[in-house]
C-alpha positions in Angstrom: -10.8 34.9 -8.8 -9.3 33.4 -6.0 -10.9 30.4 -3.5 -14.7 31.4 -3.3 -17.9 30.5 -0.4 -19.5 28.0 -3.3 -23.0 29.1 -1.5 -22.7 32.9 -2.0 -19.7 33.3 -4.6 -18.0 35.7 -2.6 -14.9 36.0 -3.5 -12.4 36.2 -0.9 -10.2 39.5 -0.6 -7.5 40.5 -3.4 -3.9 39.0 -3.1 -1.1 41.3 -4.6 1.8 40.3 -6.6 4.0 41.0 -3.6 1.9 38.8 -1.4 1.9 35.7 -3.3 5.3 36.0 -3.8 5.4 36.2 0.3 3.1 32.9 0.3 4.8 31.2 -2.0 8.2 31.5 -0.1 6.3 30.1 2.7 4.6 27.2 1.1 8.1 26.0 0.3 8.9 26.1 4.3 5.9 24.5 4.6 6.4 21.5 2.4 10.3 20.9 3.3 9.1 20.7 7.1 6.2 18.0 6.0 8.8 16.0 4.0 11.3 16.1 7.2 8.5 15.0 9.2 8.0 12.0 6.8 11.8 11.1 6.6 11.1 10.6 2.6 9.4 12.4 -0.6 9.9 14.7 -3.4 12.0 17.8 -2.9 13.2 19.2 -5.9 10.0 19.2 -8.0 7.9 20.6 -5.5 9.8 23.0 -4.5 10.1 24.3 -8.3 6.2 24.8 -8.8 5.5 26.9 -5.7 5.2 30.0 -7.4 2.9 28.6 -9.6 0.8 26.9 -7.2 0.3 30.0 -5.2 -1.2 31.7 -8.1 -3.4 28.9 -8.7 -4.4 27.9 -5.6 -4.8 31.5 -3.6 -5.7 33.7 -6.5 -6.9 32.0 -10.1 -8.8 29.0 -9.4 -12.3 29.0 -8.2 -12.7 26.4 -5.4 -13.8 26.1 -1.7 -12.1 24.7 0.7 -15.4 24.5 3.1 -17.2 22.6 0.4 -14.3 20.9 -1.8 -16.8 18.9 -4.0 -18.2 22.4 -5.2 -20.4 21.4 -8.8 -18.8 24.6 -10.3 -15.5 24.5 -8.5 -12.6 24.4 -11.2 -11.0 21.4 -11.6 -7.4 21.0 -10.5 -5.4 17.5 -11.8 -2.4 16.2 -10.4 -1.0 14.2 -13.5 2.8 14.8 -12.3 1.8 12.7 -8.7 4.8 12.5 -7.0 4.5 16.1 -6.5 1.5 15.4 -3.8 3.7 17.2 -0.9 3.1 20.3 -2.9 -0.6 19.4 -3.6 -0.9 19.2 0.2 1.0 22.2 0.9 -1.6 24.4 -1.3 -4.7 23.0 0.1 -3.3 23.9 3.8 -2.4 27.3 2.9 -6.0 27.0 0.9 -7.4 26.5 4.4 -8.6 22.9 3.4 -7.4 21.4 7.1 -4.9 22.9 9.5 -0.7 23.2 8.6 -0.2 20.7 11.4 -1.3 17.9 9.2 1.2 17.7 7.3 3.4 16.6 9.4 1.7 13.5 9.0 3.3 13.3 5.3 3.3 9.5 4.2 2.1 8.0 7.3 0.2 5.1 7.4 -3.6 5.7 8.0 -3.2 9.4 6.7 -4.9 11.2 4.3 -1.8 12.8 2.8 -0.5 9.3 0.7 3.0 9.4 -1.4 0.8 10.0 -4.5 -2.8 11.5 -3.9 -5.5 9.6 -3.6 -8.6 11.2 -4.2 -11.2 9.0 -1.7 -9.2 10.1 1.3 -8.9 13.7 1.2 -11.2 16.7 -0.3 -9.5 18.7 -2.6 -7.6 16.0 -4.7 -9.5 15.4 -7.5 -7.7 12.3 -9.1 -5.9 9.4 -7.4 -2.3 9.5 -9.6 1.0 8.9 -9.3 1.5 6.6 -12.6 3.1 9.5 -14.8 1.2 10.0 -18.5 -2.3 9.0 -17.1 -3.7 12.8 -15.1 -3.7 14.4 -18.8 -5.8 12.2 -20.2 -8.3 12.6 -17.2 -8.4 16.2 -17.5 -9.2 15.8 -21.4 -12.1 13.5 -19.8 -13.0 16.0 -17.4 -13.0 19.0 -20.2 -15.2 17.3 -22.3 -17.4 16.6 -19.5 -17.9 20.4 -18.9 -18.4 21.1 -22.5 -21.1 18.3 -22.3 -22.6 19.9 -18.9 -22.6 23.1 -20.8 -20.6 24.3 -17.4 -17.8 26.7 -17.6 -15.3 25.5 -14.9 -11.7 25.5 -15.8 -9.3 22.6 -15.8 -5.9 22.8 -15.1 -3.6 19.9 -15.7 0.1 19.7 -13.4 2.4 18.0 -15.2 6.1 17.2 -14.9 8.3 17.9 -18.1 10.3 13.7 -17.7 6.7 12.6 -17.6 5.8 13.7 -21.9 8.3 10.8 -22.3 5.4 8.5 -21.9 3.8 8.3 -25.0 -0.2 8.2 -23.5 1.0 12.2 -22.7 1.2 13.0 -26.6 -2.3 10.8 -27.6 -3.6 12.9 -24.8 -2.1 16.3 -26.3 -3.7 15.1 -29.9 -7.2 14.4 -27.9 -7.5 17.6 -26.6 -7.1 19.5 -29.3 -8.2 17.6 -31.6 -11.9 18.2 -29.3 -11.2 21.8 -29.2 -11.3 21.7 -25.6 -10.4 25.6 -24.9 -11.4 24.8 -21.2 -8.4 22.8 -20.7 -4.9 24.1 -19.9 -1.9 22.1 -18.6 0.7 23.3 -16.8 4.2 22.1 -17.5 6.9 22.5 -15.0 10.0 22.6 -17.3 12.6 22.2 -14.8 14.8 20.1 -17.3 15.3 17.5 -14.6 14.3 13.7 -13.8 15.6 11.2 -11.6 18.1 9.9 -13.5 19.6 13.4 -14.6 19.4 16.1 -17.8 16.0 15.0 -19.4 17.7 15.7 -23.0 20.2 14.0 -22.0 18.6 11.1 -20.8 15.4 11.4 -23.5 15.0 14.6 -25.7 12.0 16.3 -25.4 12.7 19.7 -27.2 11.6 21.6 -29.2 9.0 20.8 -26.6 6.6 24.2 -27.3 6.9 23.4 -31.5 5.6 20.1 -30.2 2.7 21.4 -28.6 2.3 23.9 -31.5 2.3 21.4 -34.1 -0.6 19.5 -32.2 -2.5 22.6 -32.5 -2.2 24.3 -29.0 -1.9 27.6 -27.7 1.5 27.5 -26.5 2.7 30.3 -23.7 6.2 29.8 -22.1 7.4 32.0 -18.9 9.8 32.0 -16.2 7.9 29.9 -13.6 9.2 32.0 -10.8 8.1 35.4 -12.0 4.6 35.8 -10.5 3.8 38.6 -13.1 4.5 35.9 -15.7 2.6 33.1 -14.2 -0.6 35.5 -13.5 -1.1 36.8 -17.2 -0.2 33.2 -18.7 -3.3 32.2 -16.3 -5.2 35.1 -17.4 -4.5 34.8 -21.2 -5.6 31.2 -20.7 -8.4 32.3 -19.1 -9.6 34.6 -21.5 -8.8 32.0 -24.6 -11.4 33.0 -27.8 -10.2 30.1 -29.8 -11.1 26.3 -29.6 -7.2 25.3 -28.9 -6.5 24.2 -25.3 -3.7 26.0 -23.5 -0.4 24.6 -22.2 1.7 26.8 -20.0 5.6 25.8 -20.0 7.0 27.3 -17.1 10.9 27.1 -16.8 11.8 26.3 -13.5 14.4 25.5 -10.9 13.9 22.3 -9.4 14.7 22.4 -5.6 13.9 26.7 -6.0 15.1 28.8 -3.1 17.4 25.8 -1.7 21.1 26.2 -2.6 22.3 22.9 -2.2 19.0 21.4 -3.7 19.0 23.6 -6.9 19.6 21.6 -10.4 20.7 18.3 -8.5 19.0 15.6 -9.9 19.7 13.5 -6.3 16.9 15.7 -4.5 14.5 14.6 -7.1 13.1 11.8 -4.4 15.1 12.8 -1.2 13.7 14.1 1.6 15.6 16.4 4.0 16.8 15.7 7.4 16.7 18.0 10.4 20.2 19.8 10.2 19.2 20.4 6.0 15.6 21.8 7.1 17.0 23.9 9.1 19.6 25.3 6.5 16.6 25.3 3.6 14.4 27.4 6.3 17.6 29.7 7.1 18.3 30.7 3.0 14.4 31.1 2.6 14.2 33.5 5.2 12.1 31.6 7.6 13.9 30.1 10.4 11.7 32.1 12.6 8.6 31.8 11.1 7.8 28.1 12.0 7.5 26.2 14.9 9.6 23.4 13.7 9.6 21.3 16.8 5.8 21.3 16.9 5.8 19.7 13.4 8.0 17.3 14.5 6.4 16.1 17.7 3.1 15.9 16.1 4.5 13.4 13.5 6.3 11.8 16.3 2.9 11.4 18.6 0.8 9.9 15.0 3.7 7.4 14.7 2.9 6.2 18.4 -0.5 6.2 17.8 -0.1 4.1 14.2 2.4 1.6 16.4 -0.1 1.1 18.9 -3.0 0.5 16.9 -0.8 -2.1 14.8 0.5 -3.6 18.3 -3.1 -4.4 19.1 -4.3 -6.0 15.9 -0.5 -8.4 15.9 -1.2 -12.0 17.0 0.4 -12.5 20.5 2.9 -15.2 21.5 4.9 -16.4 24.4 7.3 -13.9 23.5 8.4 -11.3 20.5 9.8 -13.1 17.9 10.3 -10.2 15.5 13.3 -10.0 13.6 16.3 -9.9 15.7 14.2 -8.7 18.6 16.4 -11.5 21.0 19.9 -12.8 21.6 19.5 -15.3 19.3 18.2 -16.4 15.6 20.0 -13.1 14.8 19.6 -12.3 10.9 21.4 -10.1 8.3 19.0 -7.6 6.4 19.7 -6.9 2.4 17.6 -5.7 0.0 16.8 -8.3 -3.3 17.1 -5.5 -5.3 20.8 -5.7 -4.7 21.4 -9.1 -5.9 20.1 -8.2 -8.9 22.6 -5.3 -9.1 25.4 -7.2 -8.0 24.6 -10.2 -10.9 24.4 -7.5 -13.5 27.9 -6.0 -12.5 29.6 -9.4 -11.8 28.4 -11.2 -15.4 27.4 -8.1 -17.4 30.7 -8.4 -19.1 29.0 -10.7 -21.8 28.6 -8.4 -25.0 25.4 -9.8 -25.8 24.1 -8.1 -22.4 22.0 -5.0 -23.4 20.7 -3.2 -20.3 17.6 -0.7 -20.6 16.8 1.6 -17.6 13.4 3.5 -17.3 14.5 6.9 -14.9 14.5 4.8 -11.4 17.7 2.9 -12.6 19.7 3.8 -9.3 16.9 3.0 -7.1 16.3 -1.0 -8.8 20.4 -1.2 -9.3 20.1 -2.0 -12.7 22.4 0.8 -13.6 24.9 -1.4 -11.7 25.6 -3.0 -14.7 28.0 0.0 -16.5 28.3 2.4 -13.3 32.0 1.0 -12.4 32.2 -0.5 -16.0 32.7 2.6 -18.8 33.7 0.1 -20.8 29.9 -1.1 -20.9 28.3 2.5 -21.5 27.3 2.0 -25.1 25.2 -1.0 -24.1 23.2 1.0 -21.7 20.3 3.0 -22.5 17.8 4.7 -20.8 14.3 5.3 -22.3 13.2 7.8 -19.5 9.5 7.6 -18.6 8.5 4.9 -21.3 7.6 1.9 -20.0 5.7 0.3 -23.3 8.9 1.8 -25.7 11.3 0.2 -23.4 10.1 -3.3 -23.8 9.4 -3.2 -27.5 13.0 -2.1 -27.6 13.9 -5.0 -25.6 12.3 -7.0 -28.1 13.8 -5.5 -31.0 17.4 -6.5 -29.5 16.3 -10.0 -28.6 15.3 -10.6 -32.0 19.0 -9.9 -33.5 20.6 -12.1 -30.5 21.1 -9.8 -27.7 19.9 -10.3 -24.4 18.3 -7.3 -23.1 17.3 -6.4 -19.7 14.6 -4.1 -19.2 13.9 -2.8 -15.5 11.4 -0.7 -13.9 9.2 -0.8 -11.1 6.7 -3.9 -10.8 3.7 -2.0 -11.2 4.9 -0.4 -14.5 6.7 -3.6 -16.0 4.0 -6.0 -15.5 1.0 -3.6 -16.1 1.7 -0.7 -18.0 3.3 -2.3 -20.4 1.2 -5.8 -20.4 0.0 -5.7 -24.0 3.4 -5.0 -25.4 4.8 -7.9 -23.2 1.9 -10.2 -24.4 2.4 -9.4 -28.0 6.1 -8.3 -28.9 8.1 -10.4 -26.4 6.1 -13.6 -25.3 4.0 -14.1 -28.5 7.3 -13.4 -30.4 8.7 -15.9 -28.2 11.8 -13.9 -27.4 14.8 -14.2 -25.2 13.9 -10.9 -22.8 14.6 -10.5 -18.8 11.6 -8.1 -17.4 12.8 -7.2 -14.0 9.8 -6.3 -11.6 11.2 -4.2 -8.9 9.4 -3.0 -5.8 7.3 -5.7 -5.6 4.4 -5.9 -2.0 3.3 -3.2 0.0 7.0 -3.6 1.6 7.6 -0.8 -1.1 6.4 1.4 1.8 5.0 5.4 2.0 5.2 6.0 -2.3 2.3 3.9 -1.3 -1.0 2.4 -3.8 0.3 3.7 -7.1 3.9 2.4 -6.5 3.2 -0.9 -4.5 2.9 -3.6 -7.1 0.5 -6.3 -5.9 -1.1 -8.0 -9.2 1.8 -8.9 -11.3 1.7 -12.9 -10.8 -2.1 -12.7 -12.3 -0.7 -10.7 -15.0 2.5 -12.5 -16.2 2.0 -16.3 -15.0 -1.2 -15.7 -17.4 1.5 -15.2 -20.8 2.3 -18.1 -22.6 6.1 -18.5 -22.6 6.2 -16.7 -20.3 9.0 -18.0 -16.8 8.5 -15.9 -13.4 10.9 -16.1 -11.1 10.5 -14.3 -7.5 13.4 -15.2 -5.2 13.6 -15.2 -1.6 16.3 -13.0 -0.5 19.4 -11.0 -2.0 21.5 -13.9 -2.3 18.9 -16.2 -4.1 18.0 -13.1 -6.8 21.7 -13.1 -7.7 21.8 -17.1 -8.2 18.6 -16.2 -9.9 19.7 -13.7 -12.4 22.7 -16.0 -13.4 20.5 -18.2 -14.9 17.5 -16.1 -16.4 20.2 -14.4 -18.3 22.2 -17.2 -19.5 20.2 -20.5 -19.0 16.7 -19.5 -20.1 16.1 -19.0 -23.3 12.6 -17.2 -24.1 10.6 -14.7 -21.9 11.3 -14.1 -18.3 10.5 -12.2 -15.6 12.0 -11.5 -12.1 9.7 -10.0 -9.4 11.5 -8.6 -5.9 11.5 -6.0 -3.1 12.8 -3.4 -2.6 13.2 -2.9 1.6 16.3 -4.7 3.3 14.6 -8.3 3.9 16.1 -11.1 5.9 18.7 -13.2 4.3 17.8 -16.8 4.4 20.0 -18.5 2.0 23.7 -18.9 2.1 26.5 -18.8 -0.9 26.2 -22.9 -0.9 22.7 -23.2 -0.7 21.2 -25.1 -3.6 19.5 -23.3 -6.0 17.9 -25.1 -9.7 15.3 -23.3 -11.4 11.9 -25.3 -11.5 12.4 -26.8 -8.4 11.9 -25.7 -4.8 13.7 -25.6 -2.1 12.5 -27.2 1.7 13.2 -25.5 5.3 13.1 -27.5 7.9 13.3 -25.9 11.3 15.9 -27.7 13.6 15.8 -25.6 16.5 17.0 -21.8 17.8 20.7 -20.9 16.5 22.8 -18.1 16.8 22.3 -17.3 12.9 18.6 -17.6 11.8 20.0 -19.7 8.6 21.7 -21.8 10.9 18.8 -23.0 12.5 17.6 -24.7 9.3 18.3 -27.7 7.3 17.6 -26.5 3.3 17.3 -29.0 0.4 16.2 -29.0 -3.0 12.5 -30.8 -2.5 13.5 -33.3 -5.1 16.0 -34.6 -1.9 13.7 -34.0 0.7 12.5 -37.7 2.9 9.2 -36.4 4.0 9.0 -36.1 7.8 5.2 -36.1 8.3 5.0 -32.6 9.4 1.4 -31.1 10.6 1.7 -28.4 8.1 3.0 -27.4 4.7 3.9 -23.2 4.2 4.4 -23.0 0.7 6.1 -19.6 0.0 7.4 -17.5 -2.8 10.1 -14.2 -2.1 10.6 -12.2 0.8 7.5 -14.6 2.6 9.7 -17.0 2.6 11.5 -15.5 5.9 8.3 -14.5 7.3 7.0 -18.5 6.4 10.5 -19.7 8.4 9.9 -17.2 11.0 6.5 -18.9 11.6 7.8 -22.2 11.7 10.1 -21.1 15.0 7.3 -19.3 16.6 4.9 -22.9 15.6 7.6 -25.2 16.7 8.1 -23.1 20.2 4.8 -22.5 21.3 2.9 -25.2 19.8 5.0 -27.6 19.1 3.9 -28.0 15.4 6.3 -29.0 12.6 5.9 -27.3 9.8 7.8 -28.0 6.2 8.5 -24.4 5.0 8.6 -24.8 0.6 10.5 -21.6 -1.0 9.0 -21.4 -4.3 11.4 -19.4 -5.9 10.2 -20.4 -9.4 6.5 -19.5 -9.8 6.4 -20.8 -13.6 6.9 -23.3 -13.9 5.8 -24.4 -10.8 7.2 -27.4 -9.2 4.2 -29.0 -8.8 5.2 -32.2 -7.5 7.2 -30.4 -4.7 3.5 -28.8 -4.0 1.6 -32.3 -4.2 3.9 -33.9 -2.0 3.4 -31.2 0.8 0.0 -31.3 0.8 -0.2 -35.0 0.5 2.0 -35.5 3.2 1.1 -32.8 5.8 -3.0 -32.8 5.0 -2.7 -28.8 5.6 -1.4 -26.1 3.5 -0.5 -22.3 3.5 0.4 -20.1 0.9 1.7 -17.0 1.9 2.5 -13.9 -0.6 3.3 -10.3 -0.5 0.6 -9.9 -3.4 -3.2 -9.9 -3.5 -4.0 -13.4 -2.4 -4.3 -15.9 -5.0 -1.6 -14.4 -7.2 0.8 -16.9 -6.2 -2.3 -19.3 -4.0 -4.5 -20.0 -7.0 -1.7 -21.7 -8.8 -1.0 -24.0 -5.7 -4.3 -24.8 -5.0 -5.2 -25.7 -8.8 -2.2 -27.9 -8.9 -3.3 -29.9 -5.5 -7.0 -30.0 -7.1 -5.7 -31.2 -10.5 -3.1 -33.6 -9.4 -5.1 -37.5 -10.0 -3.4 -39.1 -6.8 -5.3 -36.1 -4.9 -8.8 -37.0 -5.5 -10.8 -37.7 -2.1 -7.5 -37.3 -0.2 -8.1 -34.9 3.0 -6.5 -32.0 3.0 -7.4 -28.5 4.3 -6.2 -25.5 2.7 -5.9 -21.7 3.2 -4.3 -18.1 1.4 -2.3 -15.9 3.1 -1.8 -12.5 1.0 -3.2 -9.3 0.7 -7.3 -9.2 0.8 -8.4 -7.3 -2.2 -7.2 -4.0 -1.5 -4.8 -1.4 -2.7 -1.4 -0.4 -0.7 -1.0 2.7 1.1 2.1 4.5 2.5 3.6 3.9 5.7 7.6 2.1 6.9 7.6 -0.9 5.1 7.6 -3.1 8.7 4.1 -1.5 9.6 3.0 -2.0 6.0 4.1 -6.3 6.8 2.0 -5.7 10.1 -1.1 -3.7 8.7 -1.6 -5.9 6.0 -1.2 -9.4 7.7 1.5 -10.4 6.0 3.7 -11.6 8.8 5.3 -14.4 10.6 2.5 -14.0 13.5 -0.2 -13.7 11.1 1.2 -16.8 9.3 1.8 -18.7 12.8 -1.6 -17.9 14.0 -3.6 -19.2 10.7 -1.5 -22.2 10.3 -2.3 -23.2 14.3 -5.8 -23.0 13.3 -5.5 -24.5 10.3 -4.0 -27.6 12.0 -6.9 -27.6 14.3 -8.9 -28.0 11.4 -7.8 -31.4 10.1 
């Protein structure tokens, strides 16, 4: 039926098969341009969907770009939220907004988030990105239509790797059980996921038979044959049974671009300008788009973002940003690399077993075996299945192994929380859980992939130990301790982006004992400007304030100490709490008692770390009646959003400049 005007139900002119094929090709080009503008995003799985999306948005579904919330519209839910660029392209070509706006994909403040957010953009039905959830939402929407006696159709866009999540099959069971013949699931069967071929990672076949066994109508098509696509939608729309329908579309990941087709590496990668030009040529679209104009829109928007952030930043006597001057130079290295190096170096222990969850290279857990083929038999990929991976780890630990299960922190601390609580912590099993990509500095993937809540969750679990190292060197050291010295449930949280290296190989580190950093004056190398020692060895210097931090915020606290000393003569004691549970309570109480001012710093929802520090100070008997001014700096009860990593540190008020400004105000209150 195509998009309609909701106030008159006037249908747009009918579009032919040939025209739909042409539009699908056009949409592929537009998709790649937006990804190039963003500098990140998912190419492979968006290209594989374009023929289906052209048919769905331009001919099949009832929707109105002028009235996105029209009550009788068909609902199109994207359970596979990582395909968001294709969603935005579909909306643009349908007329929801000018196509040039796609140049703002994944930019700070843009409605085109790395994963869709329904509160930002008309035409987006649900916020998604954590795989395996949109299907169940679709079941709920289809149920609501039945209850309200509405005749709108519900479409769910899903991926094949997503079907490794157990929640997908719960939804499939519910859809059939509730006889939702108004529900159509579109499964993009391109056979590839981040870590490789689905059938090699976690076998899905025979997926059509599985759906049939669950009570669904199953239609299998060539997902690049427009006539088959339209016939499938027509059959699903004229469903006279009481069964829901799944359209299994056999597609090619990266369709239309030779160097992207069937290449897993293009799952989460965007083309550079050279690759874009080559791709557009292969699509026959070289003269179709003004690529330069799109890139100009993107660049101009980034200038606006930077100007706005600059206006928000506290100002000091000079620019203290990382590596901005001739002194205080620092190396940048992702903390996740420290974990990979640890697994490679110490993975020879036959007790160790590593479990991946489809993002193995990204978090570096695959470093365990990639250069050591003899370890391959101790490597297991469970695919997109965090709950399963967690409980498998518990079973391995029960039999004496040392399992390491790792994925993004949003998935390894929240999606599997009950499994952590019951199967790991209640049983007190020796399982190491890796929470990678913690904080907003994850960047353009956006809120769904920026873990800001893990410390609330995992620190509340009995028997769990929690480490949040400050840099890649400390991460590697902490991994060795957690692997071989700490027996029982343990969780390590670290970041994705390259962050400052503020420790050395010879810097002391003991689990459960904080480190003290004291700024001694500008040096050529940032790390050399600080004396670093264990808190148990530190002698009180009667500083003006204590900056108590964990993770990469420790580096920001150290930079704040430099700013405060140079611009205001304020002396700071920086306390690096790399072990959040058990907390070094004595170091915290001493810092509060001896300085009289405490500011906690965390790249996390405020209080996840700070509340532990505050309660320690308040509960310590000797602190009764003591005067201590206290504040917490972190993310203030909001979700993250897409943007460049360091832009987000500024946007969320987590930089050294924000720490220094808040600390100065605290000192004035003493």
